[in-house]
N, CA, C and O atoms as a GROMACS GRO file, in nm:
protein
  200
    1MET      N    1  27.054  -6.318   6.829
    1MET     CA    2  26.929  -6.368   6.797
    1MET      C    3  27.086  -6.583   6.752
    1MET      O    4  27.202  -6.571   6.714
    2LYS      N    5  27.037  -6.683   6.771
    2LYS     CA    6  27.042  -6.779   6.807
    2LYS      C    7  27.095  -6.833   6.614
    2LYS      O    8  27.016  -6.817   6.520
    3HIS      N    9  27.244  -6.896   6.594
    3HIS     CA   10  27.308  -6.926   6.457
    3HIS      C   11  27.189  -7.081   6.432
    3HIS      O   12  27.214  -7.178   6.504
    4LYS      N   13  27.079  -7.093   6.340
    4LYS     CA   14  27.041  -7.245   6.297
    4LYS      C   15  27.020  -7.233   6.176
    4LYS      O   16  27.056  -7.150   6.093
    5HIS      N   17  26.938  -7.354   6.168
    5HIS     CA   18  26.999  -7.462   6.011
    5HIS      C   19  26.811  -7.320   5.990
    5HIS      O   20  26.726  -7.257   6.053
    6LEU      N   21  26.851  -7.349   5.880
    6LEU     CA   22  26.653  -7.302   5.812
    6LEU      C   23  26.620  -7.451   5.759
    6LEU      O   24  26.681  -7.539   5.698
    7THR      N   25  26.482  -7.433   5.817
    7THR     CA   26  26.385  -7.510   5.748
    7THR      C   27  26.337  -7.504   5.632
    7THR      O   28  26.310  -7.386   5.610
    8LEU      N   29  26.308  -7.575   5.535
    8LEU     CA   30  26.215  -7.604   5.416
    8LEU      C   31  26.134  -7.465   5.425
    8LEU      O   32  26.141  -7.367   5.351
    9GLN      N   33  26.032  -7.496   5.575
    9GLN     CA   34  25.968  -7.428   5.612
    9GLN      C   35  26.043  -7.219   5.625
    9GLN      O   36  26.011  -7.136   5.539
   10ASN      N   37  26.101  -7.197   5.700
   10ASN     CA   38  26.181  -7.126   5.618
   10ASN      C   39  26.185  -7.055   5.513
   10ASN      O   40  26.130  -6.952   5.474
   11ARG      N   41  26.257  -7.125   5.476
   11ARG     CA   42  26.267  -7.144   5.283
   11ARG      C   43  26.178  -7.103   5.204
   11ARG      O   44  26.218  -6.997   5.156
   12HIS      N   45  26.032  -7.145   5.146
   12HIS     CA   46  25.904  -7.168   5.118
   12HIS      C   47  25.900  -6.966   5.200
   12HIS      O   48  25.926  -6.881   5.115
   13TYR      N   49  25.883  -6.932   5.289
   13TYR     CA   50  25.840  -6.793   5.379
   13TYR      C   51  25.964  -6.715   5.327
   13TYR      O   52  25.942  -6.601   5.285
   14ILE      N   53  26.076  -6.757   5.325
   14ILE     CA   54  26.181  -6.659   5.182
   14ILE      C   55  26.121  -6.602   5.088
   14ILE      O   56  26.123  -6.481   5.068
   15GLU      N   57  26.049  -6.700   5.011
   15GLU     CA   58  26.060  -6.700   4.858
   15GLU      C   59  25.919  -6.594   4.879
   15GLU      O   60  25.928  -6.473   4.860
   16ILE      N   61  25.780  -6.668   4.924
   16ILE     CA   62  25.719  -6.577   4.890
   16ILE      C   63  25.717  -6.400   4.988
   16ILE      O   64  25.659  -6.292   4.974
   17SER      N   65  25.800  -6.452   5.067
   17SER     CA   66  25.806  -6.287   5.148
   17SER      C   67  25.894  -6.163   5.064
   17SER      O   68  25.870  -6.045   5.092
   18LEU      N   69  26.036  -6.209   4.921
   18LEU     CA   70  26.117  -6.200   4.834
   18LEU      C   71  25.996  -6.151   4.736
   18LEU      O   72  25.996  -6.047   4.669
   19LYS      N   73  25.891  -6.254   4.743
   19LYS     CA   74  25.821  -6.256   4.600
   19LYS      C   75  25.742  -6.098   4.664
   19LYS      O   76  25.768  -6.003   4.590
   20SER      N   77  25.652  -6.063   4.786
   20SER     CA   78  25.598  -5.980   4.835
   20SER      C   79  25.614  -5.870   4.808
   20SER      O   80  25.530  -5.796   4.756
   21GLY      N   81  25.738  -5.838   4.845
   21GLY     CA   82  25.844  -5.679   4.829
   21GLY      C   83  25.886  -5.698   4.981
   21GLY      O   84  25.914  -5.585   5.022
   22SER      N   85  25.905  -5.799   5.090
   22SER     CA   86  25.948  -5.712   5.231
   22SER      C   87  26.096  -5.737   5.191
   22SER      O   88  26.108  -5.815   5.097
   23SER      N   89  26.209  -5.688   5.242
   23SER     CA   90  26.297  -5.674   5.274
   23SER      C   91  26.373  -5.789   5.332
   23SER      O   92  26.306  -5.869   5.398
   24GLN      N   93  26.487  -5.808   5.319
   24GLN     CA   94  26.542  -5.957   5.393
   24GLN      C   95  26.600  -5.879   5.534
   24GLN      O   96  26.606  -5.946   5.638
   25THR      N   97  26.639  -5.743   5.536
   25THR     CA   98  26.603  -5.729   5.717
   25THR      C   99  26.431  -5.731   5.750
   25THR      O  100  26.375  -5.653   5.827
   26ALA      N  101  26.397  -5.785   5.711
   26ALA     CA  102  26.194  -5.775   5.795
   26ALA      C  103  26.167  -5.936   5.790
   26ALA      O  104  26.094  -5.998   5.867
   27ILE      N  105  26.243  -5.990   5.680
   27ILE     CA  106  26.225  -6.130   5.669
   27ILE      C  107  26.350  -6.204   5.831
   27ILE      O  108  26.310  -6.293   5.905
   28ALA      N  109  26.457  -6.152   5.843
   28ALA     CA  110  26.548  -6.203   5.909
   28ALA      C  111  26.492  -6.169   6.015
   28ALA      O  112  26.524  -6.260   6.092
   29LYS      N  113  26.387  -6.050   6.109
   29LYS     CA  114  26.350  -6.082   6.226
   29LYS      C  115  26.190  -6.176   6.168
   29LYS      O  116  26.206  -6.253   6.073
   30ALA      N  117  26.133  -6.171   6.191
   30ALA     CA  118  26.051  -6.241   6.124
   30ALA      C  119  26.068  -6.408   6.150
   30ALA      O  120  25.984  -6.481   6.202
   31LEU      N  121  26.216  -6.453   6.094
   31LEU     CA  122  26.257  -6.552   6.128
   31LEU      C  123  26.342  -6.583   6.233
   31LEU      O  124  26.400  -6.691   6.237
   32GLU      N  125  26.355  -6.486   6.328
   32GLU     CA  126  26.468  -6.459   6.435
   32GLU      C  127  26.606  -6.490   6.348
   32GLU      O  128  26.695  -6.455   6.426
   33THR      N  129  26.641  -6.516   6.279
   33THR     CA  130  26.813  -6.501   6.270
   33THR      C  131  26.808  -6.338   6.209
   33THR      O  132  26.716  -6.257   6.217
   34THR      N  133  26.962  -6.323   6.136
   34THR     CA  134  27.067  -6.238   6.102
   34THR      C  135  27.056  -6.228   5.943
   34THR      O  136  27.060  -6.307   5.849
   35GLN      N  137  27.044  -6.121   5.956
   35GLN     CA  138  26.996  -6.058   5.786
   35GLN      C  139  27.138  -6.094   5.705
   35GLN      O  140  27.137  -6.046   5.591
   36GLY      N  141  27.286  -6.183   5.747
   36GLY     CA  142  27.268  -6.210   5.670
   36GLY      C  143  27.336  -6.345   5.659
   36GLY      O  144  27.448  -6.382   5.623
   37THR      N  145  27.257  -6.388   5.692
   37THR     CA  146  27.157  -6.522   5.715
   37THR      C  147  27.073  -6.572   5.618
   37THR      O  148  27.058  -6.674   5.550
   38ILE      N  149  27.019  -6.455   5.634
   38ILE     CA  150  26.883  -6.460   5.487
   38ILE      C  151  26.972  -6.439   5.328
   38ILE      O  152  26.977  -6.525   5.241
   39SER      N  153  27.028  -6.318   5.322
   39SER     CA  154  27.144  -6.271   5.206
   39SER      C  155  27.242  -6.392   5.195
   39SER      O  156  27.294  -6.389   5.083
   40LYS      N  157  27.275  -6.470   5.250
   40LYS     CA  158  27.323  -6.600   5.203
   40LYS      C  159  27.249  -6.697   5.172
   40LYS      O  160  27.312  -6.774   5.098
   41GLU      N  161  27.114  -6.743   5.197
   41GLU     CA  162  27.071  -6.856   5.133
   41GLU      C  163  27.030  -6.784   4.995
   41GLU      O  164  27.030  -6.842   4.887
   42ILE      N  165  26.986  -6.620   5.019
   42ILE     CA  166  26.964  -6.629   4.818
   42ILE      C  167  27.042  -6.630   4.745
   42ILE      O  168  27.039  -6.686   4.635
   43LYS      N  169  27.160  -6.547   4.808
   43LYS     CA  170  27.274  -6.623   4.751
   43LYS      C  171  27.265  -6.736   4.647
   43LYS      O  172  27.242  -6.724   4.527
   44ARG      N  173  27.294  -6.873   4.735
   44ARG     CA  174  27.279  -6.999   4.712
   44ARG      C  175  27.164  -7.070   4.662
   44ARG      O  176  27.153  -7.190   4.640
   45ASN      N  177  27.109  -7.009   4.653
   45ASN     CA  178  26.964  -7.054   4.655
   45ASN      C  179  26.927  -6.997   4.539
   45ASN      O  180  26.933  -7.086   4.455
   46THR      N  181  26.892  -6.897   4.489
   46THR     CA  182  26.802  -6.824   4.336
   46THR      C  183  26.922  -6.858   4.178
   46THR      O  184  26.899  -6.825   4.062
   47GLY      N  185  27.054  -6.936   4.236
   47GLY     CA  186  27.133  -6.945   4.112
   47GLY      C  187  27.203  -6.822   4.063
   47GLY      O  188  27.238  -6.839   3.946
   48LEU      N  189  27.241  -6.689   4.118
   48LEU     CA  190  27.282  -6.639   4.016
   48LEU      C  191  27.385  -6.641   4.176
   48LEU      O  192  27.358  -6.672   4.292
   49ASN      N  193  27.527  -6.582   4.095
   49ASN     CA  194  27.640  -6.517   4.113
   49ASN      C  195  27.677  -6.369   4.123
   49ASN      O  196  27.750  -6.304   4.049
   50VAL      N  197  27.566  -6.308   4.300
   50VAL     CA  198  27.610  -6.171   4.313
   50VAL      C  199  27.673  -6.160   4.308
   50VAL      O  200  27.716  -6.045   4.319
   0.00000   0.00000   0.00000
């Protein structure tokens, strides 16, 4: 998988997918990125220090 920056549309997709109950792994596959990228994005943008 290529390392790439997430777009605003990708971030919106992550938000919608999480609200609908999708797993981080499923989101990563859909966006063709790693689960780690998704996890970091969620931690960075939720305001939670998990």
